[in-house]
C-alpha positions in Angstrom: 33.2 276.6 -59.7 34.0 279.5 -62.1 36.5 279.0 -65.0 39.4 282.0 -65.5 41.6 282.4 -68.8 44.6 283.5 -69.3 47.7 284.3 -66.7 46.1 284.1 -63.5 46.5 286.3 -60.5 45.8 286.4 -56.7 42.8 287.6 -57.0 42.9 283.7 -58.7 43.6 282.4 -55.1 40.0 282.6 -53.8 39.8 281.1 -50.5 43.1 279.0 -50.6 45.0 282.3 -50.2 47.5 282.9 -47.0 47.2 286.2 -45.9 49.8 287.3 -43.7 48.2 288.4 -41.0 50.2 290.5 -37.7 50.2 287.9 -34.8 49.2 290.3 -32.1 45.8 292.6 -32.4 47.2 296.4 -31.7 45.3 298.0 -28.9 45.0 302.3 -29.7 45.6 304.4 -26.6 47.2 302.1 -23.7 48.7 305.0 -21.6 45.8 306.9 -20.8 45.9 306.6 -17.0 48.8 308.0 -16.2 47.6 309.4 -13.0 46.8 306.4 -11.2 49.6 304.9 -13.1 51.8 306.4 -11.2 50.1 306.6 -7.8 50.2 303.1 -8.1 53.8 302.3 -8.9 55.9 305.3 -7.2 58.6 303.9 -5.2 58.4 300.5 -6.4 61.8 299.6 -8.7 61.8 300.3 -12.2 63.5 297.3 -13.2 61.5 294.3 -11.5 58.4 296.3 -10.8 58.8 295.1 -6.8 59.1 297.1 -3.7 55.7 299.2 -1.8 54.1 301.7 -3.3 54.5 304.6 -1.8 51.8 306.3 -2.6 49.3 303.3 -2.3 47.2 302.8 1.1 44.5 300.4 2.4 41.6 301.1 3.5 39.0 299.5 6.4 36.1 301.3 5.6 34.4 302.6 2.0 34.1 306.1 3.7 37.7 306.6 4.1 38.5 310.3 6.1 41.6 312.4 6.6 42.1 315.4 8.4 43.5 318.5 7.0 44.6 322.6 8.9 46.4 325.9 7.7 48.6 328.0 9.3 47.0 331.1 11.1 45.9 334.0 8.8 48.0 336.5 7.7 46.7 338.4 5.9 43.0 340.4 4.4 41.0 342.0 2.6 39.5 345.9 4.0 35.6 344.8 3.5 34.4 348.5 3.7 36.5 352.5 3.0 37.8 354.3 6.0 35.4 356.9 7.2 37.8 358.0 10.1 41.7 357.4 9.7 41.9 355.1 13.3 39.0 352.8 12.5 39.3 349.6 10.1 37.1 347.3 8.4 38.8 344.1 7.4 36.9 341.3 6.0 37.9 338.6 9.1 38.2 340.3 12.2 38.8 336.8 13.5 42.1 336.7 12.0 43.5 339.7 14.0 44.4 340.4 18.2 44.7 343.0 19.8 49.0 344.3 19.3 49.0 342.5 15.7 51.6 345.1 13.8 49.8 345.7 9.7 51.8 345.8 6.7 49.3 348.1 3.9 50.5 345.8 0.5 48.1 347.4 -1.9 45.7 351.0 -1.6 43.9 352.3 -4.4 44.1 355.9 -2.4 45.2 358.9 -4.5 45.9 361.1 -1.7 48.4 360.0 0.9 48.4 356.4 -0.4 48.8 353.9 2.6 51.2 351.3 0.7 53.9 350.3 3.1 52.6 351.9 5.7 52.7 350.0 9.5 50.4 350.5 11.9 49.2 348.8 15.3 45.8 347.2 16.2 45.2 348.7 19.8 41.5 346.8 19.7 39.3 345.0 18.2 35.5 344.1 18.0 34.2 341.9 15.3 35.4 343.2 11.9 36.4 346.6 13.2 39.5 347.2 14.5 40.6 350.3 15.8 44.5 351.5 14.7 47.6 353.3 15.5 48.7 354.6 12.5 51.7 355.6 10.9 54.0 353.7 13.0 57.9 354.1 12.5 56.9 357.0 8.8 55.1 359.6 10.7 55.3 361.9 7.0 53.9 359.0 5.1 50.8 357.5 4.3 48.1 358.6 6.6 45.4 357.9 3.7 41.7 356.8 4.2 42.0 353.1 3.0 39.7 351.3 0.5 37.9 348.4 -0.1 39.4 345.8 -1.5 43.1 347.0 -0.1 44.9 344.1 1.5 46.5 344.2 4.9 48.9 341.4 6.0 50.3 340.8 9.8 53.6 340.9 10.1 54.3 340.5 13.9 52.9 342.1 16.8 54.2 344.3 19.4 53.4 344.5 23.2 54.2 346.0 26.0 56.4 345.1 29.2 55.1 343.2 31.5 51.8 342.7 29.3 49.4 340.2 30.5 49.4 337.2 27.9 48.0 338.0 24.6 44.5 336.4 23.5 45.3 333.3 22.7 43.9 331.8 18.7 43.8 328.9 17.0 42.6 327.2 13.6 40.1 324.2 13.2 41.3 320.9 12.1 39.1 320.0 9.5 37.6 316.2 8.6 37.4 315.5 4.8 35.6 312.6 3.3 35.9 310.1 0.2 34.4 307.3 -1.3 36.2 304.1 -2.3 33.6 303.7 -5.4 33.0 300.1 -7.4 34.4 299.9 -10.6 33.5 297.0 -12.8 33.9 295.6 -16.0 33.0 292.3 -17.5 34.1 290.2 -20.4 32.2 286.9 -21.6 32.5 284.4 -24.1 30.9 281.2 -25.2 32.8 277.7 -24.4 32.5 277.3 -28.1 34.1 280.6 -29.4 36.8 280.7 -26.4 38.5 277.1 -27.9 38.4 278.3 -31.5 41.4 279.1 -33.3 41.9 282.3 -35.1 44.4 283.9 -36.9 46.7 285.6 -34.0 48.2 284.5 -31.3 45.7 285.3 -28.4 42.6 283.7 -28.7 39.7 286.5 -28.3 38.7 285.9 -25.0 42.7 286.1 -23.7 42.6 289.3 -26.1 39.1 290.7 -24.3 41.3 289.8 -21.0 44.1 292.3 -21.9 42.3 294.7 -23.4 38.9 295.1 -20.9 41.9 295.3 -18.4 42.9 298.9 -20.1 39.6 299.9 -19.7 38.8 299.1 -16.3 42.0 301.4 -15.0 40.8 303.8 -17.9 37.6 304.3 -16.5 39.0 304.5 -12.7 41.3 307.6 -13.9 38.2 308.8 -15.1 36.7 309.3 -12.2 40.2 310.4 -10.4 39.9 313.3 -12.5 36.4 313.9 -13.0 34.2 312.4 -10.9 32.3 314.2 -7.5 31.7 312.9 -4.8 28.5 311.6 -3.5 26.3 308.6 -1.9 23.2 307.7 -2.6 21.3 305.5 -0.4 17.8 305.0 -2.1 19.0 301.1 -3.3 19.1 298.5 -1.6 22.6 299.1 -0.6 25.0 302.8 -0.9 26.4 303.7 -4.0 29.3 305.9 -3.1 31.6 307.9 -5.8 34.7 309.2 -5.3 35.3 312.8 -6.0 38.3 313.2 -7.9 40.9 316.0 -8.7 39.6 318.6 -10.7 36.3 319.6 -9.1 38.2 320.1 -5.5 40.3 322.9 -6.9 39.4 326.4 -7.0 42.5 328.1 -8.3 42.3 328.5 -12.4 44.2 330.6 -14.0 42.3 331.2 -17.3 43.3 333.0 -21.2 46.9 332.2 -20.9 48.6 332.7 -23.8 52.7 333.4 -23.1 56.0 332.5 -20.8 54.6 335.4 -18.1 51.5 334.3 -18.4 52.5 330.9 -18.0 54.8 331.7 -15.0 51.9 333.5 -12.8 50.2 330.7 -13.4 53.5 328.7 -11.7 52.8 331.0 -9.1 50.0 329.9 -7.4 50.9 326.3 -8.0 54.1 326.4 -5.9 52.6 329.1 -3.6 52.3 325.9 -0.9 53.2 322.5 -0.7 56.6 320.3 -2.8 58.7 322.9 -5.3 58.2 319.6 -7.6 55.1 319.3 -8.9 53.1 317.4 -12.2 50.9 318.8 -14.9 48.2 316.9 -16.4 48.5 318.7 -20.0 46.4 318.0 -22.5 48.0 318.4 -26.4 47.0 322.0 -26.9 48.4 322.7 -24.0 51.4 320.6 -24.5 52.0 322.3 -27.7 51.4 325.9 -25.9 54.7 325.4 -23.9 57.0 324.2 -25.8 56.5 327.0 -28.7 57.4 329.6 -25.7 59.5 327.5 -23.4 61.4 325.0 -25.4 64.6 326.5 -24.2 63.4 325.2 -20.9 62.4 321.8 -21.4 63.9 318.5 -21.1 62.7 315.5 -22.2 62.9 312.0 -19.4 62.1 309.0 -20.8 62.8 305.3 -19.5 61.8 302.7 -16.5 62.0 305.5 -13.6 59.4 307.9 -15.0 56.7 304.8 -15.2 57.4 304.2 -19.0 55.7 308.1 -19.8 57.6 310.3 -21.4 57.6 313.3 -19.0 58.8 317.2 -20.3 60.7 318.5 -17.0 60.5 322.6 -16.7 62.3 324.4 -15.0 61.0 327.5 -13.5 62.1 330.1 -10.8 59.6 328.6 -8.9 59.5 325.2 -8.9 59.9 322.1 -11.1 57.2 321.0 -13.2 56.8 317.7 -14.6 54.4 317.7 -17.8 52.9 315.1 -18.6 50.7 314.8 -21.8 47.2 313.7 -20.4 44.5 312.1 -23.2 41.5 311.6 -21.6 42.2 316.0 -21.4 40.6 317.2 -24.7 37.2 318.3 -25.9 35.3 321.8 -25.9 35.6 322.2 -22.3 39.4 319.9 -21.5 40.9 320.4 -24.2 42.5 323.7 -23.3 43.7 322.8 -20.2 46.1 321.5 -17.4 46.3 320.4 -14.0 49.3 320.9 -11.4 49.2 318.7 -8.8 51.3 317.8 -5.9 51.8 314.2 -5.8 52.7 314.3 -2.1 48.9 315.6 -1.4 47.4 312.2 -2.9 46.8 308.5 -2.4 45.2 305.8 -3.9 43.0 304.5 -1.4 41.9 300.7 -1.5 38.8 299.2 1.0 40.8 295.6 2.4 41.0 293.1 0.1 39.2 295.1 -3.0 42.0 296.1 -5.1 42.2 295.9 -8.7 41.6 291.5 -9.9 40.3 289.8 -12.3 37.4 287.1 -10.8 36.8 284.1 -12.9 34.3 282.2 -13.5 31.8 284.3 -13.2 29.3 282.4 -15.2 25.8 281.3 -13.9 26.3 277.9 -13.0 25.6 275.4 -15.7 26.3 278.0 -18.8 28.6 277.1 -21.6 30.0 280.4 -21.3 33.1 282.0 -19.3 33.0 285.0 -17.6 35.4 286.6 -15.9 35.3 290.6 -14.4 37.7 293.2 -12.9 36.7 294.2 -9.9 38.4 297.5 -7.8 37.5 299.2 -4.7 38.9 302.2 -4.4 39.2 305.9 -4.7 41.1 309.1 -4.5 42.1 311.2 -0.8 43.4 314.5 -2.4 44.7 316.7 0.3 44.9 320.3 0.6 43.2 321.9 -2.6 45.4 324.7 -2.4 48.2 322.9 -3.3 47.2 322.0 -7.0 46.1 324.5 -9.5 44.3 324.4 -13.7 45.5 326.7 -16.1 43.2 327.0 -19.1 45.2 328.4 -22.0 43.5 330.5 -24.7 
């Protein structure tokens, strides 16, 4: 025991001092799974949280499939400079049939530039087309087409009494993804679980709350960055679900101005819905706010799943912008991903949606172990409906 002279201050209270301690531990970055939040809540009543989640669907097999198709192609690229005006080598001859009417929409030819010229296909031999040139305007165009020029199919013209045209169709594609098993474990000794601390929650209850958030963030990471794979070298298969970013091939880079951003939006809204979501890094949101603040509306409330959403009204469609903290660092810190929510579905294996499994400790062990377990995957249809943007 030590002695003290003079007026006593708080330093003299020693171990008897009762500090004012907040009774709830604050957690950092809890809203880090907006994609998962929307997919698992869209369609529910925002006030009661009741109802059916429209973007959530059960699967009876961990290998789940769906089918995709496209309309027949109506655009192709010239693959070689024309040597003669009436023959044209294209990249995909299978797109064309006798009787197709073509429009040249882009040409680098300097002499008698054929841009805007209409042509008729009279024969198709693999990738070589035989043509009748200058349909409807014999005096314009006529120049030889160059490699990388672009032609459109704008319909077909047929003789009276002609036979049936060649039948063409697309092949329906089967697409596969996997349900991945996500596990997050929490464990404490029974002594620790029954020891009273300064906070309202005991440590075990706090860890349950914290690990539940971490579990959802892990799923969100896989839905963004994961690559589809199955490893069968072990006793049982180990599956990895494919995420959004690896499947998207449409990327617009070095965006710096509103015009650059609108060019990106033309690509994003070329297919699918006229209302989409942009999951964006903080850097991207700062940049958009800098050049388009007059076009932004802030939406916040129960109907937005507790997320702050910036609504950007463009001539191409309506974009709901959400800050996503997982888009960070050198690789993704200047990026955003535009998604068509109609083409995304949260798939979970029957009886294996997210749940907290209790008392997972070994028999006779003087502890308490619980575990969050989810077996789920992402169904992402038609990658052409989505696009990535990278800012300068």
